[in-house]
C-alpha positions in Angstrom: 0.0 -0.1 0.1 0.9 3.6 -0.3 3.0 5.6 2.3 2.4 9.4 1.4 2.7 12.9 2.4 -0.6 14.1 0.1 -3.6 13.7 1.2 -5.5 13.7 -1.8 -3.2 10.4 -2.3 -3.8 9.0 1.5 -7.8 9.6 0.2 -7.2 7.8 -3.6 -5.5 5.3 -1.5 -7.8 4.3 1.2 -10.3 1.5 -0.2 -13.7 2.6 1.3 -15.0 4.5 4.3 -14.0 3.5 7.5 -11.9 4.4 10.6 -8.3 5.4 11.0 -5.9 5.5 13.2 -3.4 8.4 14.6 -0.5 7.5 15.8 2.3 9.9 17.9 5.5 7.6 17.7 8.1 8.4 20.5 11.1 6.6 21.5 9.1 5.4 24.3 5.0 5.1 23.8 3.0 5.1 20.6 0.4 7.2 20.9 -2.8 6.0 19.6 -6.2 7.9 17.9 -9.4 6.3 16.3 -11.5 8.8 14.2 -15.1 7.5 13.0 -15.8 5.9 9.8 -17.2 9.2 8.4 -13.5 10.5 9.6 -15.4 13.7 11.3 -14.1 13.6 15.3 -10.9 11.8 16.5 -10.2 10.7 20.1 -7.6 9.5 22.0 -8.0 5.6 22.6 -4.6 4.4 24.3 -0.7 4.6 24.9 1.5 2.0 24.0 5.1 1.2 25.7 7.4 0.8 23.2 9.3 -2.4 23.5 11.0 -4.1 20.1 9.8 -2.9 16.7 7.9 -7.2 16.1 6.3 -6.6 19.7 4.7 -3.5 18.7 4.2 -4.3 15.3 1.8 -7.0 17.3 0.3 -4.8 19.1 -0.5 -2.7 16.1 -1.6 -5.2 14.0 -4.1 -6.3 16.8 -5.2 -3.0 17.7 -6.1 -2.2 13.8 -8.3 -5.7 13.3 -9.6 -4.9 16.9 -11.3 -1.4 15.6 -11.5 -2.4 11.7 -8.8 0.6 10.9 -8.8 1.2 7.0 -5.7 3.0 7.5 -3.4 5.1 9.2 -2.2 8.9 9.9 1.3 9.1 11.5 2.4 12.1 13.2 6.3 13.2 11.6 7.8 15.6 13.9 9.2 18.0 11.5 11.9 20.9 12.4 10.3 24.0 13.2 12.1 25.7 10.0 10.1 22.3 8.0 13.1 20.1 7.6 13.5 16.9 8.3 15.3 15.6 12.1 17.3 12.7 13.0 13.8 12.2 15.0 11.8 12.5 11.3 14.2 9.6 9.5 13.5 7.5 12.6 9.7 7.9 12.1 9.8 7.6 8.7 11.8 4.6 8.9 8.5 3.1 11.6 6.1 3.9 8.7 7.2 2.2 6.2 8.1 -0.9 8.7 4.1 -0.7 8.9 3.9 -1.3 5.0 3.7 -4.4 5.7 -0.2 -4.0 7.4 -0.8 -3.2 4.0 -2.9 0.1 4.4 -2.4 3.7 3.2 -0.1 5.5 5.8 -0.4 9.2 5.3 2.6 10.9 6.7 1.3 13.9 8.8 3.2 17.0 10.3 3.1 17.3 13.9 5.1 20.1 14.7 2.5 21.7 17.4 0.6 18.6 18.5 2.4 17.7 21.5 2.9 21.3 23.0 -1.0 22.2 21.7 -2.5 19.1 23.8 -0.2 20.4 26.9 -1.0 23.7 27.0 -4.8 22.2 27.0 -4.2 20.7 29.7 -2.1 22.9 31.6 -5.3 25.4 31.3 -7.6 22.8 32.2 -5.7 22.3 35.4 -4.9 18.8 34.5 -2.0 17.2 37.5 1.4 17.3 36.3 1.3 13.2 36.3 -2.3 13.0 34.4 -0.9 15.0 31.6 2.0 12.4 31.3 -0.4 9.8 31.3 -2.6 11.1 28.5 -0.1 13.7 26.2 0.3 10.6 24.1 -3.0 9.4 22.7 -3.7 13.1 23.1 -1.1 14.3 20.8 -2.0 11.1 18.7 -5.6 12.5 18.5 -5.0 16.3 17.4 -2.8 14.8 14.5 -5.2 12.5 13.2 -8.1 15.5 13.4 -6.1 17.8 11.7 -5.6 15.0 9.3 -9.3 14.3 8.5 -10.0 18.5 9.1 -7.6 18.4 5.3 -9.2 15.5 4.4 -12.7 16.7 4.5 -11.7 20.1 2.3 -9.8 17.9 -0.5 -12.0 18.9 -3.5 -14.2 16.3 -4.6 -15.0 15.0 -8.3 -18.8 14.6 -7.0 
């Protein structure tokens, strides 16, 4: 399947309407989010503690099967100027390693996702411990919501 930075390419590659999963790939955790089948709203789902890639892959495969996911949106941590960093290259490699799942994968700019989520939780007076437990899956939801908003605004051929 396709690995792309272009929302239109991703939309074309998704076989049918269905749930998308958002991934915020960190060095220690992977935050997961889901959106509804109509791609209207995204919400946090769970956080996977990273171990070996084989274990992470099996957990992601099970998550995808359990929720009927038809495509993945992976947050891409670009530098503020839009260039790649070593972390960006690591996430690109992780996304390439997901290709055997046979799902379309959209790499989505996530430069501000964690900061936006942290600020919102601080404004809501969420404790530091609760913020730490929720930030990855909330960042994944933020990434996924940005992508589905962009997908909703694509020109239609209807």
